[in-house]
DSSP file (Angstrom, degrees, kcal/mol; ACC not computed):
  #  RESIDUE AA STRUCTURE BP1 BP2  ACC     N-H-->O    O-->H-N    N-H-->O    O-->H-N    TCO  KAPPA ALPHA  PHI   PSI    X-CA   Y-CA   Z-CA
    1    1 A X              0   0    0      0, 0.0     2,-0.1     0, 0.0     5,-0.1   0.000 360.0 360.0 360.0 133.7  140.7   64.9  111.4
    2    2 A X    >   -     0   0    0      1,-0.1     3,-2.1     3,-0.0     4,-0.3  -0.395 360.0-116.6 -72.2 148.9  140.6   62.3  114.2
    3    3 A X  G >  S+     0   0    0      1,-0.3     3,-1.4     2,-0.2    -1,-0.1   0.833 112.4  58.7 -54.8 -36.8  140.8   63.6  117.8
    4    4 A X  G 3  S+     0   0    0      1,-0.3    -1,-0.3    10,-0.0    -2,-0.0   0.551 100.6  57.7 -75.4  -4.7  144.1   61.8  118.4
    5    5 A X  G <  S+     0   0    0     -3,-2.1    -1,-0.3     2,-0.1    -2,-0.2   0.416  78.8 113.6-102.6   0.8  145.8   63.6  115.6
    6    6 A X  S <  S-     0   0    0     -3,-1.4     8,-0.1    -4,-0.3     3,-0.0  -0.439  77.4-102.8 -70.4 144.8  145.1   67.1  116.9
    7    7 A X        -     0   0    0     44,-0.1     2,-0.5    -2,-0.1    -1,-0.1  -0.334  38.3-112.9 -61.1 149.5  148.1   69.1  118.0
    8    8 A X        +     0   0    0     -3,-0.1     2,-0.3     3,-0.0    -1,-0.1  -0.757  48.5 154.6 -88.3 126.9  148.6   69.3  121.8
    9    9 A X    >   -     0   0    0     -2,-0.5     3,-1.5     3,-0.5    -3,-0.0  -0.949  43.2-135.6-151.2 131.9  148.1   72.7  123.3
   10   10 A X  T 3  S+     0   0    0     -2,-0.3    -1,-0.1     1,-0.3     3,-0.0   0.730 105.3  46.9 -62.8 -22.3  147.0   73.4  127.0
   11   11 A X  T 3  S+     0   0    0      1,-0.1     2,-0.6     2,-0.0    -1,-0.3   0.490 101.6  72.5 -97.0  -3.6  144.5   76.0  125.9
   12   12 A X    <   -     0   0    0     -3,-1.5    -3,-0.5    -5,-0.0    -1,-0.1  -0.936  65.0-161.1-121.5 114.2  142.8   74.1  123.1
   13   13 A X     >  -     0   0    0     -2,-0.6     4,-2.1     1,-0.1     5,-0.1  -0.368  35.4-106.9 -82.7 166.6  140.5   71.2  123.9
   14   14 A X  H  > S+     0   0    0      1,-0.2     4,-2.3     2,-0.2     5,-0.2   0.881 122.5  56.5 -60.8 -37.6  139.5   68.5  121.4
   15   15 A X  H  > S+     0   0    0      1,-0.2     4,-2.1     2,-0.2    -1,-0.2   0.882 106.3  50.1 -61.9 -37.3  136.1   70.1  121.2
   16   16 A X  H  > S+     0   0    0      2,-0.2     4,-2.8     1,-0.2    -1,-0.2   0.915 108.2  52.4 -65.7 -42.5  137.7   73.3  120.2
   17   17 A X  H  X S+     0   0    0     -4,-2.1     4,-2.6     1,-0.2    -2,-0.2   0.900 108.5  51.2 -59.9 -40.2  139.7   71.6  117.5
   18   18 A X  H  X S+     0   0    0     -4,-2.3     4,-1.9     2,-0.2    -1,-0.2   0.931 110.9  47.6 -62.2 -45.4  136.5   70.1  116.1
   19   19 A X  H  X S+     0   0    0     -4,-2.1     4,-2.1     1,-0.2    -2,-0.2   0.907 111.5  50.9 -62.2 -42.2  134.9   73.5  116.0
   20   20 A X  H  X S+     0   0    0     -4,-2.8     4,-2.7     1,-0.2    -1,-0.2   0.904 108.0  52.4 -62.8 -41.6  138.0   75.0  114.3
   21   21 A X  H  X S+     0   0    0     -4,-2.6     4,-2.7     1,-0.2    -1,-0.2   0.875 107.7  52.2 -61.7 -36.3  137.9   72.2  111.7
   22   22 A X  H  X S+     0   0    0     -4,-1.9     4,-2.3     2,-0.2    -2,-0.2   0.902 109.7  49.2 -64.7 -40.7  134.2   73.0  111.1
   23   23 A X  H  X S+     0   0    0     -4,-2.1     4,-1.0     2,-0.2    -2,-0.2   0.934 112.8  47.0 -63.0 -46.9  135.2   76.7  110.5
   24   24 A X  H >X S+     0   0    0     -4,-2.7     4,-1.4     1,-0.2     3,-0.7   0.933 112.8  49.1 -61.1 -47.1  138.0   75.6  108.2
   25   25 A X  H 3< S+     0   0    0     -4,-2.7     4,-0.4     1,-0.2     3,-0.3   0.888 108.8  52.7 -61.0 -40.6  135.8   73.3  106.2
   26   26 A X  H 3< S+     0   0    0     -4,-2.3    -1,-0.2     1,-0.2    -2,-0.2   0.730 122.1  30.9 -67.9 -21.5  133.0   75.9  105.8
   27   27 A X  H X< S+     0   0    0     -4,-1.0     3,-1.9    -3,-0.7     6,-0.2   0.442  86.7 103.0-116.5  -2.8  135.5   78.4  104.4
   28   28 A X  T 3< S+     0   0    0     -4,-1.4    -2,-0.1    -3,-0.3    -3,-0.1   0.833  87.8  41.3 -54.5 -39.9  138.1   76.2  102.6
   29   29 A X  T 3  S+     0   0    0     -4,-0.4     2,-0.7     2,-0.1    -1,-0.3   0.288  91.7  99.7 -96.3  11.2  136.8   76.9   99.1
   30   30 A X  S X  S-     0   0    0     -3,-1.9     3,-1.5     3,-0.0     4,-0.1  -0.870  76.7-125.1-100.4 116.1  136.1   80.6   99.6
   31   31 A X  T 3  S+     0   0    0     -2,-0.7    -2,-0.1     1,-0.3    -3,-0.0  -0.331  93.1  11.9 -59.2 135.2  139.0   82.8   98.1
   32   32 A X  T >  S+     0   0    0      1,-0.1     3,-0.7     3,-0.0     4,-0.3   0.679  83.9 133.9  75.6  18.1  140.4   85.1  100.7
   33   33 A X  T <>  +     0   0    0     -3,-1.5     4,-2.7    -6,-0.2     5,-0.2   0.440  37.5  99.4 -81.4   1.6  138.7   83.4  103.7
   34   34 A X  H 3> S+     0   0    0      1,-0.2     4,-2.7     2,-0.2    -1,-0.2   0.876  81.0  51.8 -59.7 -37.7  141.8   83.4  105.8
   35   35 A X  H <> S+     0   0    0     -3,-0.7     4,-2.8     2,-0.2    -1,-0.2   0.929 111.0  47.8 -63.6 -44.3  140.7   86.4  107.8
   36   36 A X  H  > S+     0   0    0     -4,-0.3     4,-2.8     2,-0.2     5,-0.3   0.928 113.2  47.7 -60.8 -46.3  137.3   84.9  108.5
   37   37 A X  H  X S+     0   0    0     -4,-2.7     4,-2.3     1,-0.2     5,-0.2   0.916 113.4  47.9 -63.6 -43.5  138.9   81.6  109.6
   38   38 A X  H  X S+     0   0    0     -4,-2.7     4,-2.6    -5,-0.2    -2,-0.2   0.929 114.1  46.8 -61.8 -45.6  141.4   83.4  111.8
   39   39 A X  H  X S+     0   0    0     -4,-2.8     4,-2.0     2,-0.2    -2,-0.2   0.941 115.4  43.8 -63.7 -48.5  138.8   85.6  113.4
   40   40 A X  H  X S+     0   0    0     -4,-2.8     4,-1.2     2,-0.2    -1,-0.2   0.864 114.8  49.9 -67.5 -35.2  136.3   82.7  114.1
   41   41 A X  H  X S+     0   0    0     -4,-2.3     4,-2.3    -5,-0.3     5,-0.3   0.894 109.4  51.4 -69.0 -39.7  139.1   80.5  115.4
   42   42 A X  H  X S+     0   0    0     -4,-2.6     4,-3.2     1,-0.2    -2,-0.2   0.871 105.5  56.6 -64.0 -35.4  140.3   83.2  117.7
   43   43 A X  H  < S+     0   0    0     -4,-2.0    -1,-0.2     1,-0.2    -2,-0.2   0.853 109.9  46.2 -61.8 -33.8  136.8   83.5  118.9
   44   44 A X  H  < S+     0   0    0     -4,-1.2    -2,-0.2    -3,-0.2    -1,-0.2   0.931 127.6  24.1 -72.9 -47.2  136.9   79.8  119.8
   45   45 A X  H  < S-     0   0    0     -4,-2.3    -2,-0.2     2,-0.2    -3,-0.2   0.785  98.4-123.2 -93.6 -31.1  140.3   79.8  121.6
   46   46 A X  S  < S+     0   0    0     -4,-3.2     2,-0.3    -5,-0.3    36,-0.2   0.153  84.8  17.2 104.2 -18.0  140.7   83.4  122.6
   47   47 A X  S    S-     0   0    0     -6,-0.2     2,-0.6    34,-0.1    32,-0.2  -0.933  85.2 -96.7-165.7-177.8  143.9   84.0  120.8
   48   48 A X        -     0   0    0     30,-2.8    -6,-0.1    -2,-0.3     5,-0.0  -0.739  35.4-171.7-119.1  82.8  146.1   82.5  118.0
   49   49 A X    >>  -     0   0    0     -2,-0.6     4,-1.9     1,-0.1     3,-1.0  -0.321  40.1-106.0 -66.8 160.2  148.8   80.2  119.4
   50   50 A X  H 3> S+     0   0    0      1,-0.3     4,-2.6     2,-0.2     5,-0.2   0.826 119.7  59.7 -60.4 -33.9  151.3   79.0  116.8
   51   51 A X  H 3> S+     0   0    0      1,-0.2     4,-2.0     2,-0.2    -1,-0.3   0.859 106.7  48.2 -62.5 -33.6  149.8   75.5  116.8
   52   52 A X  H <> S+     0   0    0     -3,-1.0     4,-2.7     2,-0.2    -2,-0.2   0.892 108.9  52.2 -73.0 -41.0  146.5   77.0  115.7
   53   53 A X  H  X S+     0   0    0     -4,-1.9     4,-2.6     1,-0.2    -2,-0.2   0.931 111.5  48.2 -57.9 -45.7  148.2   79.0  112.9
   54   54 A X  H  X S+     0   0    0     -4,-2.6     4,-2.4     1,-0.2    -2,-0.2   0.913 111.5  49.4 -61.3 -43.6  149.9   75.8  111.7
   55   55 A X  H  X S+     0   0    0     -4,-2.0     4,-2.6     2,-0.2    -2,-0.2   0.902 112.5  47.4 -63.9 -42.4  146.5   73.9  111.8
   56   56 A X  H  X S+     0   0    0     -4,-2.7     4,-2.4     2,-0.2    -2,-0.2   0.921 111.3  50.7 -65.3 -44.0  144.7   76.7  109.9
   57   57 A X  H  X>S+     0   0    0     -4,-2.6     5,-2.7    -5,-0.2     4,-0.6   0.912 113.2  45.9 -63.0 -41.1  147.5   76.9  107.3
   58   58 A X  H ><5S+     0   0    0     -4,-2.4     3,-0.8     3,-0.2    -1,-0.2   0.938 113.7  49.1 -63.6 -46.8  147.3   73.2  106.7
   59   59 A X  H 3<5S+     0   0    0     -4,-2.6    -2,-0.2     1,-0.2    -1,-0.2   0.820 117.2  40.2 -64.5 -32.6  143.5   73.2  106.6
   60   60 A X  H 3<5S-     0   0    0     -4,-2.4    -1,-0.2    -5,-0.1    -2,-0.2   0.431 109.0-122.1 -95.2  -0.3  143.4   76.0  104.1
   61   61 A X  T <<5 +     0   0    0     -3,-0.8     2,-0.3    -4,-0.6    -3,-0.2   0.910  69.3 130.7  57.7  44.7  146.4   74.7  102.1
   62   62 A X      < -     0   0    0     -5,-2.7    -1,-0.2    -6,-0.2    -2,-0.1  -0.852  64.6 -95.2-120.3 158.9  148.3   77.9  102.6
   63   63 A X     >  -     0   0    0     -2,-0.3     4,-2.0     1,-0.1     5,-0.2  -0.407  29.3-121.4 -71.6 152.3  151.8   78.5  103.8
   64   64 A X  H  > S+     0   0    0      1,-0.2     4,-3.0     2,-0.2     5,-0.2   0.895 114.4  54.5 -58.0 -40.4  152.4   79.1  107.5
   65   65 A X  H  > S+     0   0    0      1,-0.2     4,-2.4     2,-0.2    -1,-0.2   0.846 105.8  52.1 -66.1 -33.2  154.0   82.4  106.6
   66   66 A X  H  > S+     0   0    0      2,-0.2     4,-1.8    -3,-0.2    -1,-0.2   0.938 114.0  42.0 -67.4 -45.9  151.0   83.5  104.6
   67   67 A X  H  X S+     0   0    0     -4,-2.0     4,-2.5     2,-0.2    -2,-0.2   0.930 117.1  47.5 -66.9 -45.0  148.6   82.8  107.4
   68   68 A X  H  X S+     0   0    0     -4,-3.0     4,-2.8     1,-0.2     5,-0.2   0.896 108.7  56.0 -62.4 -40.0  150.9   84.3  110.0
   69   69 A X  H  X S+     0   0    0     -4,-2.4     4,-1.1    -5,-0.2    -1,-0.2   0.896 110.1  44.4 -59.6 -42.3  151.4   87.4  107.8
   70   70 A X  H  X S+     0   0    0     -4,-1.8     4,-1.4     2,-0.2     3,-0.4   0.939 115.1  48.4 -66.4 -47.2  147.7   88.0  107.7
   71   71 A X  H  < S+     0   0    0     -4,-2.5     6,-0.3     1,-0.2    -2,-0.2   0.863 113.3  46.8 -63.7 -36.3  147.3   87.5  111.4
   72   72 A X  H  < S+     0   0    0     -4,-2.8    -1,-0.2     1,-0.2    -2,-0.2   0.703 106.1  60.2 -80.3 -18.2  150.2   89.7  112.3
   73   73 A X  H  < S+     0   0    0     -4,-1.1     2,-0.4    -3,-0.4    -1,-0.2   0.878  96.4  65.3 -75.4 -38.1  149.1   92.5  110.0
   74   74 A X    ><  -     0   0    0     -4,-1.4     3,-1.5     1,-0.1    -1,-0.0  -0.739  69.9-147.0 -96.7 131.1  145.7   93.1  111.7
   75   75 A X  T 3  S+     0   0    0     -2,-0.4    -1,-0.1     1,-0.3    -4,-0.0   0.684  92.6  77.6 -65.2 -18.4  145.5   94.5  115.2
   76   76 A X  T 3  S+     0   0    0      2,-0.0     2,-0.3    -3,-0.0    -1,-0.3   0.792  85.0  75.1 -59.7 -29.1  142.3   92.4  115.7
   77   77 A X    <   -     0   0    0     -3,-1.5     2,-0.4    -6,-0.3   -38,-0.1  -0.635  63.7-163.7 -96.0 145.7  144.4   89.3  116.1
   78   78 A X        -     0   0    0     -2,-0.3   -30,-2.8     1,-0.1     4,-0.1  -0.981  18.5-166.9-128.3 138.5  146.4   88.3  119.2
   79   79 A X  S    S+     0   0    0     -2,-0.4     2,-0.3   -32,-0.2   -29,-0.2   0.390  78.1  64.1 -99.0  -0.3  149.2   85.7  119.6
   80   80 A X  S    S-     0   0    0    -34,-0.1   -32,-0.1   -31,-0.1   -31,-0.0  -0.914  97.3 -91.8-122.6 151.2  149.0   85.9  123.4
   81   81 A X        -     0   0    0     -2,-0.3     2,-0.3   -34,-0.1   -34,-0.1  -0.280  40.1-148.1 -60.7 143.9  146.2   84.9  125.7
   82   82 A X        -     0   0    0    -36,-0.2    43,-0.1    -4,-0.1    36,-0.1  -0.772  18.4-105.0-109.7 157.9  143.8   87.7  126.6
   83   83 A X        -     0   0    0     -2,-0.3    40,-0.3     2,-0.2    41,-0.2  -0.297  28.6-110.8 -76.2 165.2  141.8   88.1  129.8
   84   84 A X  S    S+     0   0    0     38,-2.7     2,-0.4     1,-0.2    40,-0.2   0.789 109.1  42.8 -64.3 -26.5  138.1   87.4  130.2
   85   85 A X  E    S-a  124   0A   0     38,-1.8    40,-2.2    37,-0.2     2,-0.6  -0.984  77.3-146.1-126.6 129.4  137.7   91.2  130.6
   86   86 A X  E     -a  125   0A   0     -2,-0.4    58,-2.8    38,-0.2     2,-0.6  -0.837  12.0-162.4 -95.4 121.2  139.4   93.8  128.5
   87   87 A X  E     -aB 126 143A   0     38,-3.3    40,-3.0    -2,-0.6     2,-0.5  -0.916   6.0-169.7-105.5 115.2  140.2   97.0  130.4
   88   88 A X  E     -aB 127 142A   0     54,-3.4    54,-2.8    -2,-0.6     2,-0.5  -0.915   1.9-165.4-106.4 128.5  140.9  100.0  128.2
   89   89 A X  E     -aB 128 141A   0     38,-2.8    40,-2.6    -2,-0.5     2,-0.4  -0.952  20.9-125.7-113.8 132.0  142.3  103.1  129.8
   90   90 A X  E     -a  129   0A   0     50,-2.1    40,-0.2    -2,-0.5    50,-0.1  -0.604  22.6-177.1 -80.5 128.4  142.2  106.4  127.8
   91   91 A X        +     0   0    0     38,-3.1    39,-0.2    -2,-0.4    40,-0.1   0.159  39.7 130.3-107.8  15.4  145.5  108.1  127.4
   92   92 A X  S  > S-     0   0    0     37,-0.2     4,-3.0     1,-0.1     5,-0.2  -0.155  75.9 -96.2 -63.8 166.7  144.1  111.1  125.6
   93   93 A X  H  > S+     0   0    0      1,-0.2     4,-2.8     2,-0.2     5,-0.2   0.899 122.1  48.1 -55.2 -49.4  145.0  114.6  126.8
   94   94 A X  H  > S+     0   0    0      1,-0.2     4,-1.6     2,-0.2    -1,-0.2   0.920 116.0  44.1 -61.6 -43.8  141.9  115.2  128.9
   95   95 A X  H  4>S+     0   0    0      2,-0.2     5,-2.0     1,-0.2    -1,-0.2   0.895 113.8  50.8 -67.7 -39.9  142.2  111.8  130.6
   96   96 A X  H ><5S+     0   0    0     -4,-3.0     3,-1.5     1,-0.2     5,-0.4   0.940 110.9  47.7 -62.5 -47.8  146.0  112.2  131.1
   97   97 A X  H 3<5S+     0   0    0     -4,-2.8    -1,-0.2     1,-0.3    -2,-0.2   0.834 110.1  54.2 -62.7 -33.2  145.6  115.7  132.7
   98   98 A X  T 3<5S-     0   0    0     -4,-1.6    -1,-0.3    -5,-0.2    -2,-0.2   0.309 128.6 -87.3 -92.0  10.4  142.8  114.4  135.0
   99   99 A X  T X>5S+     0   0    0     -3,-1.5     4,-1.3    -4,-0.2     3,-0.7   0.722  72.3 144.9 106.2  22.6  144.9  111.6  136.4
  100  100 A X  H 3><S+     0   0    0     -5,-2.0     4,-2.6     1,-0.2     5,-0.2   0.817  73.5  64.8 -63.9 -28.3  144.6  108.4  134.3
  101  101 A X  H 3> S+     0   0    0     -5,-0.4     4,-2.2     1,-0.2    -1,-0.2   0.876 101.3  49.8 -62.0 -36.8  148.3  107.5  135.1
  102  102 A X  H <> S+     0   0    0     -3,-0.7     4,-2.2     2,-0.2    -1,-0.2   0.870 109.6  51.7 -68.3 -36.1  147.3  107.1  138.8
  103  103 A X  H  X S+     0   0    0     -4,-1.3     4,-2.3     2,-0.2    -2,-0.2   0.935 111.0  47.2 -63.5 -47.1  144.4  104.9  137.8
  104  104 A X  H  X S+     0   0    0     -4,-2.6     4,-2.8     1,-0.2    -2,-0.2   0.903 110.9  52.4 -61.3 -41.8  146.8  102.7  135.7
  105  105 A X  H  X S+     0   0    0     -4,-2.2     4,-2.6     2,-0.2    -1,-0.2   0.905 108.9  49.4 -61.9 -42.4  149.3  102.6  138.5
  106  106 A X  H  X S+     0   0    0     -4,-2.2     4,-2.4     2,-0.2     5,-0.2   0.919 111.9  48.4 -63.8 -44.0  146.6  101.4  141.0
  107  107 A X  H  X S+     0   0    0     -4,-2.3     4,-2.6     1,-0.2     6,-0.3   0.933 112.8  49.2 -60.4 -46.0  145.4   98.7  138.5
  108  108 A X  H  X>S+     0   0    0     -4,-2.8     4,-1.1     1,-0.2     5,-0.9   0.905 113.1  45.6 -61.2 -43.8  149.0   97.6  138.0
  109  109 A X  H  <5S+     0   0    0     -4,-2.6    -1,-0.2     3,-0.2    -2,-0.2   0.899 116.7  44.4 -67.7 -40.9  149.8   97.4  141.7
  110  110 A X  H  <5S+     0   0    0     -4,-2.4    -2,-0.2    -5,-0.2    -1,-0.2   0.903 128.4  24.7 -71.5 -42.5  146.6   95.6  142.6
  111  111 A X  H  <5S-     0   0    0     -4,-2.6     9,-0.3    -5,-0.2    -1,-0.2   0.312 100.1-119.2-109.7   7.7  146.6   93.0  139.8
  112  112 A X  T  <5 +     0   0    0     -4,-1.1     2,-0.4     1,-0.2    -3,-0.2   0.961  66.5 147.7  51.2  55.2  150.3   92.9  139.0
  113  113 A X      < -     0   0    0     -5,-0.9     2,-0.3    -6,-0.3    -1,-0.2  -0.973  35.5-161.9-130.9 132.4  149.4   94.0  135.5
  114  114 A X    >   -     0   0    0     -2,-0.4     3,-2.5    -3,-0.1    12,-0.4  -0.748  43.1 -79.3-107.8 159.4  151.3   96.2  133.0
  115  115 A X  T 3  S+     0   0    0     -2,-0.3    12,-0.2     1,-0.3     3,-0.1  -0.350 122.3  19.1 -55.3 131.7  149.9   98.0  130.0
  116  116 A X  T 3  S+     0   0    0     10,-3.1    -1,-0.3     1,-0.3    11,-0.1   0.433 109.5 110.1  84.9   0.1  149.4   95.5  127.2
  117  117 A X    <   -     0   0    0     -3,-2.5     9,-2.4     9,-0.3     2,-0.4  -0.449  58.4-136.3-105.9 177.4  149.5   92.6  129.6
  118  118 A X  B     -C  125   0A   0      7,-0.2     7,-0.2    -2,-0.1    -4,-0.1  -0.984  29.5-106.3-132.0 140.8  147.1   90.0  131.0
  119  119 A X    >   -     0   0    0      5,-2.8     3,-2.1    -2,-0.4    -7,-0.1  -0.287  33.9-112.0 -64.1 154.4  146.8   88.9  134.6
  120  120 A X  T 3  S+     0   0    0     -9,-0.3    -1,-0.1     1,-0.3    -8,-0.0   0.840 120.6  48.8 -58.1 -35.1  148.2   85.4  135.4
  121  121 A X  T 3  S-     0   0    0      3,-0.0    -1,-0.3     1,-0.0    -2,-0.1   0.400 112.7-121.8 -85.7   3.9  144.7   84.1  136.0
  122  122 A X  S <  S+     0   0    0     -3,-2.1   -38,-2.7     2,-0.2   -37,-0.2   0.776  75.1 127.6  60.7  30.1  143.5   85.6  132.7
  123  123 A X  S    S+     0   0    0    -40,-0.3   -38,-1.8     1,-0.2     2,-0.4   0.917  71.4  21.2 -77.3 -45.3  140.9   87.7  134.4
  124  124 A X  E     -a   85   0A   0    -40,-0.2    -5,-2.8   -41,-0.2     2,-0.4  -0.951  53.9-165.5-129.2 144.8  141.9   91.0  133.0
  125  125 A X  E     -aC  86 118A   0    -40,-2.2   -38,-3.3    -2,-0.4     2,-0.5  -0.978  21.4-147.5-117.7 141.1  143.9   92.4  130.0
  126  126 A X  E     +a   87   0A   0     -9,-2.4   -10,-3.1    -2,-0.4     2,-0.4  -0.939  17.4 178.6-116.8 124.6  144.9   96.0  130.2
  127  127 A X  E     -a   88   0A   0    -40,-3.0   -38,-2.8    -2,-0.5     2,-0.5  -0.984  19.9-148.2-124.8 133.9  145.2   98.3  127.1
  128  128 A X  E     -a   89   0A   0     -2,-0.4     2,-0.3   -40,-0.2   -38,-0.2  -0.885  24.7-167.9 -94.6 127.3  146.1  101.9  127.0
  129  129 A X  E     -a   90   0A   0    -40,-2.6   -38,-3.1    -2,-0.5   -37,-0.2  -0.842  27.6-126.0-119.0 155.1  144.3  103.6  124.1
  130  130 A X  S    S-     0   0    0     -2,-0.3     2,-0.3     1,-0.3    -1,-0.1   0.893  87.0 -11.4 -67.3 -42.2  144.9  107.0  122.5
  131  131 A X        -     0   0    0    -40,-0.1    -1,-0.3   -39,-0.1   -42,-0.0  -0.951  41.2-166.2-161.9 138.2  141.3  108.2  122.8
  132  132 A X        -     0   0    0     -2,-0.3    -1,-0.1    -3,-0.2    -2,-0.0   0.380  49.7-117.3-105.5   0.8  137.9  106.8  123.7
  133  133 A X  S    S+     0   0    0      1,-0.1     3,-0.1     2,-0.0    -2,-0.0   0.764  89.2 103.3  72.5  25.3  136.0  109.8  122.4
  134  134 A X    >   +     0   0    0      1,-0.1     3,-2.2     2,-0.0     4,-0.2  -0.295  30.8 148.6-131.6  49.6  134.5  110.6  125.8
  135  135 A X  G >   +     0   0    0      1,-0.3     3,-1.4     2,-0.2    -1,-0.1   0.789  68.3  63.2 -59.0 -31.3  136.6  113.6  126.8
  136  136 A X  G 3  S+     0   0    0      1,-0.3    -1,-0.3    -3,-0.1    -2,-0.0   0.683 104.3  48.8 -67.4 -16.4  133.8  115.1  128.8
  137  137 A X  G <  S-     0   0    0     -3,-2.2    13,-3.9    12,-0.1    14,-0.3   0.357  98.4-170.3-100.3   3.5  133.9  112.1  131.1
  138  138 A X    <   +     0   0    0     -3,-1.4   -43,-0.1    -4,-0.2     2,-0.1   0.003  60.4  43.2 -52.3 146.0  137.6  112.1  131.7
  139  139 A X  S    S-     0   0    0     11,-0.2    12,-2.6   -49,-0.1     2,-0.4   0.609  85.8-172.0 -78.3 145.6  139.4  110.2  132.9
  140  140 A X        -     0   0    0      9,-0.2   -50,-2.1    10,-0.2     2,-0.4  -0.850  17.6-177.7-114.9 138.5  137.7  107.2  131.3
  141  141 A X  E     -BD  89 148A   0      7,-2.3     7,-3.0    -2,-0.4     2,-0.5  -0.997  10.1-160.4-128.0 134.4  138.1  103.5  131.7
  142  142 A X  E     -BD  88 147A   0    -54,-2.8   -54,-3.4    -2,-0.4     2,-0.6  -0.975   2.3-167.4-116.4 126.9  136.1  101.0  129.6
  143  143 A X  E >   -BD  87 146A   0      3,-2.7     3,-3.0    -2,-0.5     2,-0.5  -0.963  68.8 -48.8-113.9 116.1  135.7   97.4  130.9
  144  144 A X  T 3  S-     0   0    0    -58,-2.8   -56,-0.1    -2,-0.6   -59,-0.0  -0.470 126.0 -24.1  55.8-108.7  134.4   95.2  128.1
  145  145 A X  T 3  S+     0   0    0     -2,-0.5     2,-0.5     2,-0.0    -1,-0.3   0.325 116.3 104.1-110.3   5.5  131.5   97.3  126.8
  146  146 A X  E <   -D  143   0A   0     -3,-3.0    -3,-2.7     2,-0.0     2,-0.4  -0.783  57.5-152.2 -96.6 126.9  130.9   99.3  130.1
  147  147 A X  E     -D  142   0A   0     -2,-0.5     2,-0.5    -5,-0.2    -5,-0.2  -0.834   8.1-168.3-102.0 131.9  132.2  102.9  130.2
  148  148 A X  E     -D  141   0A   0     -7,-3.0    -7,-2.3    -2,-0.4     3,-0.4  -0.970   8.2-166.8-121.8 117.0  133.2  104.5  133.5
  149  149 A X        +     0   0    0     -2,-0.5   -11,-0.2    -9,-0.2    -9,-0.2  -0.539  66.4  27.3 -98.6 167.3  133.8  108.3  133.6
  150  150 A X  S    S-     0   0    0    -13,-3.9    -1,-0.2     1,-0.2   -10,-0.2   0.844  83.1-176.8  52.0  38.1  135.4  110.4  136.2
  151  151 A X        -     0   0    0    -12,-2.6     2,-0.3    -3,-0.4    -1,-0.2  -0.436   7.2-166.9 -70.9 135.9  137.5  107.4  137.2
  152  152 A X    >>  -     0   0    0     -2,-0.2     3,-1.6    -3,-0.1     4,-1.2  -0.887  31.9-117.6-121.6 153.8  139.7  107.9  140.2
  153  153 A X  H 3> S+     0   0    0     -2,-0.3     4,-0.5     1,-0.3     3,-0.2   0.837 113.1  57.6 -58.8 -34.0  142.5  105.7  141.5
  154  154 A X  H 34 S+     0   0    0      1,-0.2    -1,-0.3     2,-0.1     4,-0.2   0.559 114.7  35.4 -79.2  -5.5  140.7  105.1  144.8
  155  155 A X  H <> S+     0   0    0     -3,-1.6     4,-1.8     2,-0.1    -1,-0.2   0.481  92.1  86.2-120.5  -5.2  137.6  103.7  143.1
  156  156 A X  H  X S+     0   0    0     -4,-1.2     4,-2.6    -3,-0.2     5,-0.2   0.876  89.1  51.7 -66.8 -36.6  139.0  101.7  140.1
  157  157 A X  H  X S+     0   0    0     -4,-0.5     4,-2.3     2,-0.2    -1,-0.2   0.923 108.5  50.9 -67.6 -42.6  139.6   98.5  142.1
  158  158 A X  H  4 S+     0   0    0      1,-0.2     4,-0.4     2,-0.2    -1,-0.2   0.891 111.9  49.5 -58.6 -38.5  136.0   98.5  143.4
  159  159 A X  H >< S+     0   0    0     -4,-1.8     3,-1.2     1,-0.2    -2,-0.2   0.938 112.1  46.1 -65.1 -47.3  134.9   98.9  139.8
  160  160 A X  H >< S+     0   0    0     -4,-2.6     3,-2.1     1,-0.3    -2,-0.2   0.805  99.3  69.2 -68.4 -28.8  137.0   96.1  138.5
  161  161 A X  T 3< S+     0   0    0     -4,-2.3    -1,-0.3     1,-0.3    -2,-0.2   0.642  84.8  71.5 -66.5 -12.0  136.0   93.7  141.3
  162  162 A X  T <  S+     0   0    0     -3,-1.2     2,-0.6    -4,-0.4    -1,-0.3   0.630  88.3  76.5 -72.7 -13.3  132.5   93.6  139.8
  163  163 A X    <         0   0    0     -3,-2.1   -78,-0.1    -4,-0.1    -1,-0.1  -0.885 360.0 360.0-108.0 117.2  134.0   91.5  137.0
  164  164 A X              0   0    0     -2,-0.6    -1,-0.1   -80,-0.1   -80,-0.1   0.411 360.0 360.0 -92.5 360.0  134.8   87.9  137.6
């Protein structure tokens, strides 16, 4: 596809469209490859805007509803932009009892961020999760792949400020 025929989207550059086309081409003849194409395309863009869903459906010769149906079924896929850093806060019983709500409140107040949301500058996305499997460290916050135990509201901002 020529560069001037790519859909216009503020988050997707022409170089990204080229990479996405390479992903589609590499998987076009593989039955059931829509998940792979969605995952790899999301890795390129960071999420799946509707223009990208349309482009993938056209490239794979599938209906938009089929591609959207797959993307909406799996929690792995996101239709909204995510932050550069994913902050997961544990809402399990041990973390809850030991004050994770105050930690979440501090994050929300400092970064104008709600559970399930992303900061305006896309620095952080905040997810509340049921359990992180680290109850002995409660309350627990995970930033990207880094786990922080015994997290307190008065130290969470200092911790997050390490992440640009």
